[in-house]
mmCIF file of the N, C-alpha and C atoms, coordinates in Angstrom:
data_MODEL
# 
_entry.id   MODEL 
# 
loop_
_atom_site.group_PDB 
_atom_site.id 
_atom_site.type_symbol 
_atom_site.label_atom_id 
_atom_site.label_alt_id 
_atom_site.label_comp_id 
_atom_site.label_asym_id 
_atom_site.label_entity_id 
_atom_site.label_seq_id 
_atom_site.pdbx_PDB_ins_code 
_atom_site.Cartn_x 
_atom_site.Cartn_y 
_atom_site.Cartn_z 
_atom_site.occupancy 
_atom_site.B_iso_or_equiv 
_atom_site.pdbx_formal_charge 
_atom_site.auth_seq_id 
_atom_site.auth_comp_id 
_atom_site.auth_asym_id 
_atom_site.auth_atom_id 
_atom_site.pdbx_PDB_model_num 
ATOM 1   N N  . UNK A 1 1  ? 82.329 94.268  -58.095 1.00 0.00 ? 1  UNK A N  1 
ATOM 2   C CA . UNK A 1 1  ? 82.949 95.110  -57.108 1.00 0.00 ? 1  UNK A CA 1 
ATOM 3   C C  . UNK A 1 1  ? 83.717 94.234  -56.117 1.00 0.00 ? 1  UNK A C  1 
ATOM 4   N N  . UNK A 1 2  ? 84.898 94.689  -55.730 1.00 0.00 ? 2  UNK A N  1 
ATOM 5   C CA . UNK A 1 2  ? 85.723 93.948  -54.784 1.00 0.00 ? 2  UNK A CA 1 
ATOM 6   C C  . UNK A 1 2  ? 85.887 94.751  -53.505 1.00 0.00 ? 2  UNK A C  1 
ATOM 7   N N  . UNK A 1 3  ? 85.780 94.045  -52.376 1.00 0.00 ? 3  UNK A N  1 
ATOM 8   C CA . UNK A 1 3  ? 85.948 94.678  -51.077 1.00 0.00 ? 3  UNK A CA 1 
ATOM 9   C C  . UNK A 1 3  ? 87.429 94.721  -50.721 1.00 0.00 ? 3  UNK A C  1 
ATOM 10  N N  . UNK A 1 4  ? 87.914 95.907  -50.416 1.00 0.00 ? 4  UNK A N  1 
ATOM 11  C CA . UNK A 1 4  ? 89.283 96.104  -49.954 1.00 0.00 ? 4  UNK A CA 1 
ATOM 12  C C  . UNK A 1 4  ? 89.191 96.554  -48.500 1.00 0.00 ? 4  UNK A C  1 
ATOM 13  N N  . UNK A 1 5  ? 89.979 95.935  -47.616 1.00 0.00 ? 5  UNK A N  1 
ATOM 14  C CA . UNK A 1 5  ? 89.958 96.348  -46.217 1.00 0.00 ? 5  UNK A CA 1 
ATOM 15  C C  . UNK A 1 5  ? 91.343 96.759  -45.739 1.00 0.00 ? 5  UNK A C  1 
ATOM 16  N N  . UNK A 1 6  ? 91.344 97.646  -44.772 1.00 0.00 ? 6  UNK A N  1 
ATOM 17  C CA . UNK A 1 6  ? 92.597 98.053  -44.129 1.00 0.00 ? 6  UNK A CA 1 
ATOM 18  C C  . UNK A 1 6  ? 92.591 97.643  -42.658 1.00 0.00 ? 6  UNK A C  1 
ATOM 19  N N  . UNK A 1 7  ? 91.780 96.632  -42.359 1.00 0.00 ? 7  UNK A N  1 
ATOM 20  C CA . UNK A 1 7  ? 91.683 96.158  -40.976 1.00 0.00 ? 7  UNK A CA 1 
ATOM 21  C C  . UNK A 1 7  ? 93.046 95.734  -40.453 1.00 0.00 ? 7  UNK A C  1 
ATOM 22  N N  . UNK A 1 8  ? 93.763 94.955  -41.235 1.00 0.00 ? 8  UNK A N  1 
ATOM 23  C CA . UNK A 1 8  ? 95.059 94.443  -40.780 1.00 0.00 ? 8  UNK A CA 1 
ATOM 24  C C  . UNK A 1 8  ? 96.010 95.580  -40.418 1.00 0.00 ? 8  UNK A C  1 
ATOM 25  N N  . UNK A 1 9  ? 96.082 96.598  -41.264 1.00 0.00 ? 9  UNK A N  1 
ATOM 26  C CA . UNK A 1 9  ? 96.973 97.720  -41.012 1.00 0.00 ? 9  UNK A CA 1 
ATOM 27  C C  . UNK A 1 9  ? 96.575 98.471  -39.738 1.00 0.00 ? 9  UNK A C  1 
ATOM 28  N N  . UNK A 1 10 ? 95.280 98.733  -39.580 1.00 0.00 ? 10 UNK A N  1 
ATOM 29  C CA . UNK A 1 10 ? 94.807 99.424  -38.390 1.00 0.00 ? 10 UNK A CA 1 
ATOM 30  C C  . UNK A 1 10 ? 94.989 98.563  -37.137 1.00 0.00 ? 10 UNK A C  1 
ATOM 31  N N  . UNK A 1 11 ? 94.776 97.277  -37.284 1.00 0.00 ? 11 UNK A N  1 
ATOM 32  C CA . UNK A 1 11 ? 94.945 96.364  -36.162 1.00 0.00 ? 11 UNK A CA 1 
ATOM 33  C C  . UNK A 1 11 ? 96.392 96.358  -35.692 1.00 0.00 ? 11 UNK A C  1 
ATOM 34  N N  . UNK A 1 12 ? 97.327 96.308  -36.636 1.00 0.00 ? 12 UNK A N  1 
ATOM 35  C CA . UNK A 1 12 ? 98.744 96.302  -36.278 1.00 0.00 ? 12 UNK A CA 1 
ATOM 36  C C  . UNK A 1 12 ? 99.181 97.637  -35.675 1.00 0.00 ? 12 UNK A C  1 
ATOM 37  N N  . UNK A 1 13 ? 98.640 98.743  -36.178 1.00 0.00 ? 13 UNK A N  1 
ATOM 38  C CA . UNK A 1 13 ? 98.952 100.052 -35.590 1.00 0.00 ? 13 UNK A CA 1 
ATOM 39  C C  . UNK A 1 13 ? 98.539 100.124 -34.124 1.00 0.00 ? 13 UNK A C  1 
ATOM 40  N N  . UNK A 1 14 ? 97.473 99.411  -33.787 1.00 0.00 ? 14 UNK A N  1 
ATOM 41  C CA . UNK A 1 14 ? 96.967 99.396  -32.423 1.00 0.00 ? 14 UNK A CA 1 
ATOM 42  C C  . UNK A 1 14 ? 97.518 98.227  -31.602 1.00 0.00 ? 14 UNK A C  1 
ATOM 43  N N  . UNK A 1 15 ? 98.452 97.472  -32.188 1.00 0.00 ? 15 UNK A N  1 
ATOM 44  C CA . UNK A 1 15 ? 99.050 96.310  -31.503 1.00 0.00 ? 15 UNK A CA 1 
ATOM 45  C C  . UNK A 1 15 ? 97.995 95.342  -30.977 1.00 0.00 ? 15 UNK A C  1 
ATOM 46  N N  . UNK A 1 16 ? 97.049 95.003  -31.857 1.00 0.00 ? 16 UNK A N  1 
ATOM 47  C CA . UNK A 1 16 ? 95.972 94.084  -31.507 1.00 0.00 ? 16 UNK A CA 1 
ATOM 48  C C  . UNK A 1 16 ? 96.087 92.849  -32.404 1.00 0.00 ? 16 UNK A C  1 
ATOM 49  N N  . UNK A 1 17 ? 96.000 91.673  -31.806 1.00 0.00 ? 17 UNK A N  1 
ATOM 50  C CA . UNK A 1 17 ? 96.027 90.438  -32.593 1.00 0.00 ? 17 UNK A CA 1 
ATOM 51  C C  . UNK A 1 17 ? 94.646 90.173  -33.189 1.00 0.00 ? 17 UNK A C  1 
ATOM 52  N N  . UNK A 1 18 ? 94.596 89.261  -34.144 1.00 0.00 ? 18 UNK A N  1 
ATOM 53  C CA . UNK A 1 18 ? 93.308 88.868  -34.711 1.00 0.00 ? 18 UNK A CA 1 
ATOM 54  C C  . UNK A 1 18 ? 92.401 88.316  -33.617 1.00 0.00 ? 18 UNK A C  1 
ATOM 55  N N  . UNK A 1 19 ? 92.963 87.512  -32.740 1.00 0.00 ? 19 UNK A N  1 
ATOM 56  C CA . UNK A 1 19 ? 92.191 86.915  -31.644 1.00 0.00 ? 19 UNK A CA 1 
ATOM 57  C C  . UNK A 1 19 ? 91.619 87.987  -30.719 1.00 0.00 ? 19 UNK A C  1 
ATOM 58  N N  . UNK A 1 20 ? 92.426 88.980  -30.368 1.00 0.00 ? 20 UNK A N  1 
ATOM 59  C CA . UNK A 1 20 ? 91.961 90.055  -29.494 1.00 0.00 ? 20 UNK A CA 1 
ATOM 60  C C  . UNK A 1 20 ? 90.842 90.865  -30.155 1.00 0.00 ? 20 UNK A C  1 
ATOM 61  N N  . UNK A 1 21 ? 91.023 91.189  -31.432 1.00 0.00 ? 21 UNK A N  1 
ATOM 62  C CA . UNK A 1 21 ? 89.987 91.936  -32.143 1.00 0.00 ? 21 UNK A CA 1 
ATOM 63  C C  . UNK A 1 21 ? 88.704 91.117  -32.226 1.00 0.00 ? 21 UNK A C  1 
ATOM 64  N N  . UNK A 1 22 ? 88.845 89.840  -32.501 1.00 0.00 ? 22 UNK A N  1 
ATOM 65  C CA . UNK A 1 22 ? 87.678 88.959  -32.575 1.00 0.00 ? 22 UNK A CA 1 
ATOM 66  C C  . UNK A 1 22 ? 86.911 88.972  -31.260 1.00 0.00 ? 22 UNK A C  1 
ATOM 67  N N  . UNK A 1 23 ? 87.627 88.898  -30.152 1.00 0.00 ? 23 UNK A N  1 
ATOM 68  C CA . UNK A 1 23 ? 86.975 88.925  -28.842 1.00 0.00 ? 23 UNK A CA 1 
ATOM 69  C C  . UNK A 1 23 ? 86.297 90.273  -28.593 1.00 0.00 ? 23 UNK A C  1 
ATOM 70  N N  . UNK A 1 24 ? 86.929 91.350  -29.033 1.00 0.00 ? 24 UNK A N  1 
ATOM 71  C CA . UNK A 1 24 ? 86.371 92.683  -28.832 1.00 0.00 ? 24 UNK A CA 1 
ATOM 72  C C  . UNK A 1 24 ? 85.044 92.873  -29.555 1.00 0.00 ? 24 UNK A C  1 
ATOM 73  N N  . UNK A 1 25 ? 84.896 92.216  -30.718 1.00 0.00 ? 25 UNK A N  1 
ATOM 74  C CA . UNK A 1 25 ? 83.687 92.403  -31.530 1.00 0.00 ? 25 UNK A CA 1 
ATOM 75  C C  . UNK A 1 25 ? 82.793 91.165  -31.550 1.00 0.00 ? 25 UNK A C  1 
ATOM 76  N N  . UNK A 1 26 ? 83.131 90.182  -30.712 1.00 0.00 ? 26 UNK A N  1 
ATOM 77  C CA . UNK A 1 26 ? 82.274 89.004  -30.534 1.00 0.00 ? 26 UNK A CA 1 
ATOM 78  C C  . UNK A 1 26 ? 82.137 88.111  -31.765 1.00 0.00 ? 26 UNK A C  1 
ATOM 79  N N  . UNK A 1 27 ? 83.246 87.862  -32.440 1.00 0.00 ? 27 UNK A N  1 
ATOM 80  C CA . UNK A 1 27 ? 83.265 86.921  -33.567 1.00 0.00 ? 27 UNK A CA 1 
ATOM 81  C C  . UNK A 1 27 ? 84.450 85.976  -33.382 1.00 0.00 ? 27 UNK A C  1 
ATOM 82  N N  . UNK A 1 28 ? 84.556 85.003  -34.263 1.00 0.00 ? 28 UNK A N  1 
ATOM 83  C CA . UNK A 1 28 ? 85.691 84.087  -34.218 1.00 0.00 ? 28 UNK A CA 1 
ATOM 84  C C  . UNK A 1 28 ? 86.889 84.718  -34.919 1.00 0.00 ? 28 UNK A C  1 
ATOM 85  N N  . UNK A 1 29 ? 88.091 84.277  -34.566 1.00 0.00 ? 29 UNK A N  1 
ATOM 86  C CA . UNK A 1 29 ? 89.313 84.771  -35.199 1.00 0.00 ? 29 UNK A CA 1 
ATOM 87  C C  . UNK A 1 29 ? 89.277 84.541  -36.706 1.00 0.00 ? 29 UNK A C  1 
ATOM 88  N N  . UNK A 1 30 ? 88.702 83.437  -37.128 1.00 0.00 ? 30 UNK A N  1 
ATOM 89  C CA . UNK A 1 30 ? 88.616 83.127  -38.559 1.00 0.00 ? 30 UNK A CA 1 
ATOM 90  C C  . UNK A 1 30 ? 87.811 84.181  -39.319 1.00 0.00 ? 30 UNK A C  1 
ATOM 91  N N  . UNK A 1 31 ? 86.822 84.756  -38.669 1.00 0.00 ? 31 UNK A N  1 
ATOM 92  C CA . UNK A 1 31 ? 86.030 85.818  -39.303 1.00 0.00 ? 31 UNK A CA 1 
ATOM 93  C C  . UNK A 1 31 ? 86.904 87.036  -39.570 1.00 0.00 ? 31 UNK A C  1 
ATOM 94  N N  . UNK A 1 32 ? 87.740 87.408  -38.604 1.00 0.00 ? 32 UNK A N  1 
ATOM 95  C CA . UNK A 1 32 ? 88.658 88.538  -38.795 1.00 0.00 ? 32 UNK A CA 1 
ATOM 96  C C  . UNK A 1 32 ? 89.638 88.218  -39.907 1.00 0.00 ? 32 UNK A C  1 
ATOM 97  N N  . UNK A 1 33 ? 90.151 87.012  -39.915 1.00 0.00 ? 33 UNK A N  1 
ATOM 98  C CA . UNK A 1 33 ? 91.090 86.584  -40.964 1.00 0.00 ? 33 UNK A CA 1 
ATOM 99  C C  . UNK A 1 33 ? 90.437 86.694  -42.346 1.00 0.00 ? 33 UNK A C  1 
ATOM 100 N N  . UNK A 1 34 ? 89.209 86.220  -42.478 1.00 0.00 ? 34 UNK A N  1 
ATOM 101 C CA . UNK A 1 34 ? 88.505 86.275  -43.766 1.00 0.00 ? 34 UNK A CA 1 
ATOM 102 C C  . UNK A 1 34 ? 88.208 87.715  -44.175 1.00 0.00 ? 34 UNK A C  1 
ATOM 103 N N  . UNK A 1 35 ? 87.876 88.563  -43.207 1.00 0.00 ? 35 UNK A N  1 
ATOM 104 C CA . UNK A 1 35 ? 87.641 89.982  -43.497 1.00 0.00 ? 35 UNK A CA 1 
ATOM 105 C C  . UNK A 1 35 ? 88.915 90.636  -44.012 1.00 0.00 ? 35 UNK A C  1 
ATOM 106 N N  . UNK A 1 36 ? 90.037 90.365  -43.349 1.00 0.00 ? 36 UNK A N  1 
ATOM 107 C CA . UNK A 1 36 ? 91.307 90.969  -43.752 1.00 0.00 ? 36 UNK A CA 1 
ATOM 108 C C  . UNK A 1 36 ? 91.720 90.562  -45.160 1.00 0.00 ? 36 UNK A C  1 
ATOM 109 N N  . UNK A 1 37 ? 91.356 89.361  -45.556 1.00 0.00 ? 37 UNK A N  1 
ATOM 110 C CA . UNK A 1 37 ? 91.705 88.875  -46.892 1.00 0.00 ? 37 UNK A CA 1 
ATOM 111 C C  . UNK A 1 37 ? 90.671 89.255  -47.947 1.00 0.00 ? 37 UNK A C  1 
ATOM 112 N N  . UNK A 1 38 ? 89.571 89.885  -47.499 1.00 0.00 ? 38 UNK A N  1 
ATOM 113 C CA . UNK A 1 38 ? 88.542 90.316  -48.442 1.00 0.00 ? 38 UNK A CA 1 
ATOM 114 C C  . UNK A 1 38 ? 87.631 89.191  -48.899 1.00 0.00 ? 38 UNK A C  1 
ATOM 115 N N  . UNK A 1 39 ? 87.602 88.077  -48.157 1.00 0.00 ? 39 UNK A N  1 
ATOM 116 C CA . UNK A 1 39 ? 86.760 86.936  -48.510 1.00 0.00 ? 39 UNK A CA 1 
ATOM 117 C C  . UNK A 1 39 ? 85.349 87.044  -47.952 1.00 0.00 ? 39 UNK A C  1 
ATOM 118 N N  . UNK A 1 40 ? 85.111 88.043  -47.110 1.00 0.00 ? 40 UNK A N  1 
ATOM 119 C CA . UNK A 1 40 ? 83.854 88.115  -46.379 1.00 0.00 ? 40 UNK A CA 1 
ATOM 120 C C  . UNK A 1 40 ? 83.405 89.565  -46.309 1.00 0.00 ? 40 UNK A C  1 
ATOM 121 N N  . UNK A 1 41 ? 82.136 89.808  -46.610 1.00 0.00 ? 41 UNK A N  1 
ATOM 122 C CA . UNK A 1 41 ? 81.557 91.143  -46.467 1.00 0.00 ? 41 UNK A CA 1 
ATOM 123 C C  . UNK A 1 41 ? 80.859 91.219  -45.112 1.00 0.00 ? 41 UNK A C  1 
ATOM 124 N N  . UNK A 1 42 ? 81.264 92.145  -44.255 1.00 0.00 ? 42 UNK A N  1 
ATOM 125 C CA . UNK A 1 42 ? 80.682 92.209  -42.922 1.00 0.00 ? 42 UNK A CA 1 
ATOM 126 C C  . UNK A 1 42 ? 79.290 92.837  -42.928 1.00 0.00 ? 42 UNK A C  1 
ATOM 127 N N  . UNK A 1 43 ? 78.532 92.519  -41.900 1.00 0.00 ? 43 UNK A N  1 
ATOM 128 C CA . UNK A 1 43 ? 77.260 93.217  -41.695 1.00 0.00 ? 43 UNK A CA 1 
ATOM 129 C C  . UNK A 1 43 ? 77.592 94.650  -41.289 1.00 0.00 ? 43 UNK A C  1 
ATOM 130 N N  . UNK A 1 44 ? 76.624 95.512  -41.374 1.00 0.00 ? 44 UNK A N  1 
ATOM 131 C CA . UNK A 1 44 ? 76.833 96.902  -40.977 1.00 0.00 ? 44 UNK A CA 1 
ATOM 132 C C  . UNK A 1 44 ? 77.213 96.983  -39.495 1.00 0.00 ? 44 UNK A C  1 
ATOM 133 N N  . UNK A 1 45 ? 76.571 96.173  -38.664 1.00 0.00 ? 45 UNK A N  1 
ATOM 134 C CA . UNK A 1 45 ? 76.879 96.173  -37.235 1.00 0.00 ? 45 UNK A CA 1 
ATOM 135 C C  . UNK A 1 45 ? 78.314 95.730  -36.980 1.00 0.00 ? 45 UNK A C  1 
ATOM 136 N N  . UNK A 1 46 ? 78.756 94.673  -37.655 1.00 0.00 ? 46 UNK A N  1 
ATOM 137 C CA . UNK A 1 46 ? 80.125 94.200  -37.470 1.00 0.00 ? 46 UNK A CA 1 
ATOM 138 C C  . UNK A 1 46 ? 81.126 95.247  -37.958 1.00 0.00 ? 46 UNK A C  1 
ATOM 139 N N  . UNK A 1 47 ? 80.859 95.865  -39.089 1.00 0.00 ? 47 UNK A N  1 
ATOM 140 C CA . UNK A 1 47 ? 81.742 96.919  -39.595 1.00 0.00 ? 47 UNK A CA 1 
ATOM 141 C C  . UNK A 1 47 ? 81.832 98.063  -38.587 1.00 0.00 ? 47 UNK A C  1 
ATOM 142 N N  . UNK A 1 48 ? 80.695 98.433  -38.011 1.00 0.00 ? 48 UNK A N  1 
ATOM 143 C CA . UNK A 1 48 ? 80.656 99.490  -37.004 1.00 0.00 ? 48 UNK A CA 1 
ATOM 144 C C  . UNK A 1 48 ? 81.453 99.089  -35.766 1.00 0.00 ? 48 UNK A C  1 
ATOM 145 N N  . UNK A 1 49 ? 81.244 97.868  -35.280 1.00 0.00 ? 49 UNK A N  1 
ATOM 146 C CA . UNK A 1 49 ? 81.949 97.390  -34.092 1.00 0.00 ? 49 UNK A CA 1 
ATOM 147 C C  . UNK A 1 49 ? 83.460 97.360  -34.307 1.00 0.00 ? 49 UNK A C  1 
ATOM 148 N N  . UNK A 1 50 ? 83.891 96.907  -35.472 1.00 0.00 ? 50 UNK A N  1 
ATOM 149 C CA . UNK A 1 50 ? 85.326 96.868  -35.772 1.00 0.00 ? 50 UNK A CA 1 
ATOM 150 C C  . UNK A 1 50 ? 85.893 98.282  -35.839 1.00 0.00 ? 50 UNK A C  1 
ATOM 151 N N  . UNK A 1 51 ? 85.163 99.184  -36.476 1.00 0.00 ? 51 UNK A N  1 
ATOM 152 C CA . UNK A 1 51 ? 85.664 100.561 -36.573 1.00 0.00 ? 51 UNK A CA 1 
ATOM 153 C C  . UNK A 1 51 ? 85.807 101.195 -35.188 1.00 0.00 ? 51 UNK A C  1 
ATOM 154 N N  . UNK A 1 52 ? 84.880 100.921 -34.291 1.00 0.00 ? 52 UNK A N  1 
ATOM 155 C CA . UNK A 1 52 ? 84.967 101.451 -32.925 1.00 0.00 ? 52 UNK A CA 1 
ATOM 156 C C  . UNK A 1 52 ? 86.132 100.805 -32.177 1.00 0.00 ? 52 UNK A C  1 
ATOM 157 N N  . UNK A 1 53 ? 86.313 99.503  -32.337 1.00 0.00 ? 53 UNK A N  1 
ATOM 158 C CA . UNK A 1 53 ? 87.399 98.790  -31.650 1.00 0.00 ? 53 UNK A CA 1 
ATOM 159 C C  . UNK A 1 53 ? 88.765 99.297  -32.116 1.00 0.00 ? 53 UNK A C  1 
ATOM 160 N N  . UNK A 1 54 ? 88.855 99.674  -33.394 1.00 0.00 ? 54 UNK A N  1 
ATOM 161 C CA . UNK A 1 54 ? 90.127 100.148 -33.951 1.00 0.00 ? 54 UNK A CA 1 
ATOM 162 C C  . UNK A 1 54 ? 90.225 101.673 -33.960 1.00 0.00 ? 54 UNK A C  1 
ATOM 163 N N  . UNK A 1 55 ? 89.224 102.339 -33.413 1.00 0.00 ? 55 UNK A N  1 
ATOM 164 C CA . UNK A 1 55 ? 89.201 103.796 -33.294 1.00 0.00 ? 55 UNK A CA 1 
ATOM 165 C C  . UNK A 1 55 ? 89.408 104.499 -34.635 1.00 0.00 ? 55 UNK A C  1 
ATOM 166 N N  . UNK A 1 56 ? 88.624 104.077 -35.611 1.00 0.00 ? 56 UNK A N  1 
ATOM 167 C CA . UNK A 1 56 ? 88.668 104.691 -36.935 1.00 0.00 ? 56 UNK A CA 1 
ATOM 168 C C  . UNK A 1 56 ? 87.269 104.638 -37.545 1.00 0.00 ? 56 UNK A C  1 
ATOM 169 N N  . UNK A 1 57 ? 87.123 105.174 -38.733 1.00 0.00 ? 57 UNK A N  1 
ATOM 170 C CA . UNK A 1 57 ? 85.803 105.187 -39.375 1.00 0.00 ? 57 UNK A CA 1 
ATOM 171 C C  . UNK A 1 57 ? 85.617 103.949 -40.256 1.00 0.00 ? 57 UNK A C  1 
ATOM 172 N N  . UNK A 1 58 ? 84.366 103.636 -40.516 1.00 0.00 ? 58 UNK A N  1 
ATOM 173 C CA . UNK A 1 58 ? 84.053 102.522 -41.413 1.00 0.00 ? 58 UNK A CA 1 
ATOM 174 C C  . UNK A 1 58 ? 84.652 102.786 -42.788 1.00 0.00 ? 58 UNK A C  1 
ATOM 175 N N  . UNK A 1 59 ? 84.585 104.042 -43.225 1.00 0.00 ? 59 UNK A N  1 
ATOM 176 C CA . UNK A 1 59 ? 85.114 104.401 -44.550 1.00 0.00 ? 59 UNK A CA 1 
ATOM 177 C C  . UNK A 1 59 ? 86.623 104.176 -44.653 1.00 0.00 ? 59 UNK A C  1 
ATOM 178 N N  . UNK A 1 60 ? 87.328 104.296 -43.541 1.00 0.00 ? 60 UNK A N  1 
ATOM 179 C CA . UNK A 1 60 ? 88.785 104.044 -43.525 1.00 0.00 ? 60 UNK A CA 1 
ATOM 180 C C  . UNK A 1 60 ? 89.084 102.555 -43.614 1.00 0.00 ? 60 UNK A C  1 
ATOM 181 N N  . UNK A 1 61 ? 88.165 101.735 -43.120 1.00 0.00 ? 61 UNK A N  1 
ATOM 182 C CA . UNK A 1 61 ? 88.408 100.296 -43.058 1.00 0.00 ? 61 UNK A CA 1 
ATOM 183 C C  . UNK A 1 61 ? 87.951 99.536  -44.293 1.00 0.00 ? 61 UNK A C  1 
ATOM 184 N N  . UNK A 1 62 ? 86.858 99.994  -44.920 1.00 0.00 ? 62 UNK A N  1 
ATOM 185 C CA . UNK A 1 62 ? 86.267 99.235  -46.017 1.00 0.00 ? 62 UNK A CA 1 
ATOM 186 C C  . UNK A 1 62 ? 86.112 100.092 -47.266 1.00 0.00 ? 62 UNK A C  1 
ATOM 187 N N  . UNK A 1 63 ? 86.653 99.604  -48.364 1.00 0.00 ? 63 UNK A N  1 
ATOM 188 C CA . UNK A 1 63 ? 86.544 100.287 -49.655 1.00 0.00 ? 63 UNK A CA 1 
ATOM 189 C C  . UNK A 1 63 ? 86.046 99.298  -50.694 1.00 0.00 ? 63 UNK A C  1 
ATOM 190 N N  . UNK A 1 64 ? 85.199 99.740  -51.576 1.00 0.00 ? 64 UNK A N  1 
ATOM 191 C CA . UNK A 1 64 ? 84.751 98.895  -52.683 1.00 0.00 ? 64 UNK A CA 1 
ATOM 192 C C  . UNK A 1 64 ? 85.352 99.428  -53.978 1.00 0.00 ? 64 UNK A C  1 
ATOM 193 N N  . UNK A 1 65 ? 86.001 98.549  -54.709 1.00 0.00 ? 65 UNK A N  1 
ATOM 194 C CA . UNK A 1 65 ? 86.596 98.938  -55.999 1.00 0.00 ? 65 UNK A CA 1 
ATOM 195 C C  . UNK A 1 65 ? 86.103 98.025  -57.089 1.00 0.00 ? 65 UNK A C  1 
# 
């Protein structure tokens, strides 16, 4: 199974940089970068925090194919 994310698209719609999102959810910018590229599976808490920061649902941000 491969993780597909739409974090980058939602982040850009909200005019938020990787650095800003990282600060909002208390992680490093590199973590956001790895999530956007699908190299990293987030914890449930991190997925929840990102979805709240981007004002969308977890299901909109993360898909498994």
